GUVO-528164 format. One record per atom (N, C-alpha, C, CB): residue in one letter; x, y, z. Coordinates in steps of 0.05 Angstrom, whole numbers, plus 5000, padded with zeros to 4 digits. Each point is the difference from the previous one (the first is absolute). Glycine has a CB too. Example, Ala and Ser with C-alpha at 12.3 -4.5 7.8 and 13.67 -1.06 7.14 Angstrom:
a526448865156 a498250245000 a501850245000 a496249775025 s503150444961 s501650245001 s498550225014 s502449874957 
REM end
This chain:
m461952175374 m501850134980 m502650225022 m495050004954 v506749955034 v502650045004 v501450254976 v499949445022 t499750914979 t501850174991 t503250085002 t495950065004 i505149904976 i502449985017 i501550324991 i500649345000 p500850804993 p501050214996 p501649884977 p499750255046 n501549974919 n501049814982 n503049895010 n497250264962 t503849945064 t503849965003 t499749635004 t502350595036 g495049364969 g500149645007 g500049825012 g500950074986 l497949785015 l499449765027 l503249985011 l495249634977 h504850335039 h503249935011 h500749715021 h500250584999 v500249354991 v500449615014 v502450005011 v497949694963 l502750165053 l501950015018 l502349814998 l496550155024 d505549824957 d501649805004 d499349555018 d502450685000 t499249184989 t500749895022 t500350015033 t501149954960 n501450205035 n499650155025 n499150345026 n502649604976 a496750274999 a498650445008 a501450235006 a496849835023 t506650134957 t501850194989 t499550204979 t502449675013 h496050204964 h498350004977 h498550244997 h499749535003 d499350484970 d497149894996 d500250004974 d497150155038 l500449744946 l499449964974 l497650124997 l502449624995 i498150574981 i497650254992 i499149984976 i501950325025 i496049574986 i497550044977 i499350284987 i497949665026 t501650494948 t500450235002 t498149854957 t506050325055 p492249874950 p498849904972 p501750164986 p495049895006 g506550054961 g502250234986 g499250074973 g504049815025 s493350354981 s498450214977 s497950035003 s501849914973 d496250225014 d498450115018 d496949844986 d503550535016 l494649454995 l498349934999 l498450164984 l501049805035 s497250084937 s497650044992 s497350045029 s502549704951 a496349995052 a498649835014 a501549935027 a498049844957 d500550075049 d501249895016 d499749554990 d498850615040 r504049434981 r500749724982 r499949745019 r503550294967 i496349475030 i500849765018 i501949934999 i497149885000 f504850005021 f501949884997 f499249615013 f503250595003 t497649234981 t499149735018 t502749914996 t494649854993 i505349965033 i501449884995 i499649735004 i501950365004 t497649364990 t499649845004 t501049735002 t498050314992 t503149575032 t502749815012 t499149694998 t501850405038 g495249604944 g499449714995 g499249905045 g504749914934 d494950245076 d499249765020 d503549915009 d494449794972 a507750305019 a501849955008 a502150135006 a498349754983 a504050215040 a503150215001 a500150074978 a503049825029 r498450444961 r501150014969 r502250305002 r494549764970 t507050165021 t502250135001 t501150094963 t500949695056 l500050454946 l500150364983 l503250105007 l493850205014 t507849634958 t503250185012 t499850304969 t504749365027 m496850784972 m499550194985 m502350045007 m495750134995 t507049774990 t502950044986 t502050294986 t497549544990 g499550555010 g499550314978 g497250104994 g504149844973 d495450375009 d498650114990 d497649754980 d504250475006 a494349535004 a497749834970 a498150164993 a500049555013 t499050354957 t497750094995 t498149754993 t502150454985 l495049565022 l498449744989 l497350234976 l500649525062 n501050404921 n497050094978 n498749884997 n501350184978 q498949445021 q498749954995 q499849685006 q500150444976 d498849365026 d499749785019 d501549734988 d495350235018 v504849795015 v503849845003 v499249865010 v503750255005 s492949584996 s499949815020 s501149724984 s495850255028 s503649504995 s501649714983 s498249994971 s501449625052 t495250554950 t499049794977 t499150384976 t496649315042 g504750934957 g501150014988 g501250034986 g498649975014 n501150314962 n501849964969 n502350255003 n495449814962 p505550335054 p501650144996 p503249904975 p497050165054 a503050284941 a501349974978 a503250205005 a494549904970 l507850015015 l502850035010 l499750294972 l503049365025 a497450794977 a501150224986 a502650024994 a496950175016 t504949835022 t502949954995 t500849755016 t501150514994 l500749445005 l502249885018 l502249864997 l496950025016 n504350154991 n503650005010 n500849745021 n500050595001 i501549234992 i501149835013 i504150034985 i493649655010 t506850285032 t502550105003 t500949695009 t499650585014 g503049464977 g501949835019 g500849854989 g498650035032 p502549714971 p501949754976 p496450004980 p505149495044 m495750594935 m499349834972 m499449735001 m502750254982 l494849655007 l498349734997 l500549824983 l497050225012 s504149714968 s500349864979 s497549695002 s506050244998 m491949734985 m499649904998 m498549814963 m501250265058 w499749554937 w500149884963 w495249965009 w508349494983 v490750544994 v497649915003 v497849934969 v501250285050 q499349404959 q500249864976 q497150014975 q503649705036 v494950514952 v498149974986 v498549684974 v502450565015 e495649275008 e500349764965 e498150144996 e501449444999 p497150504977 p496350114982 p499049725006 p500850364947 m496349755057 m498549805006 m499549914976 m498450135040 m500949624961 m498849894971 m497750184987 m500949525018 g500650484949 g496950174994 g500650155002 g497049875010 h503450505002 h501750055001 h503250234983 h496449575020 k502950624974 k502650144973 k501750185031 k496350174931 v506849695092 v501250285004 v501350244980 v500449705035 
REM end
């Protein structure tokens, strides 16, 4: 076990000119475990902004979107709905 002060774990970038600092973002009420599982393969996680994951967003999960913002050109689409036999629409 290695204990690192809360100033963070400093990991050098690819040419050793800057640090990626991993630091706790809150006061914990108990010891916590953060596990990263790569599935026995090389993985890449790209973040271009702040992210909050508070639900199961896996391929088998059922995440719910509270707000959906769409920017850019609008997409128009016609949807034709036909009644199923014996059902009223």
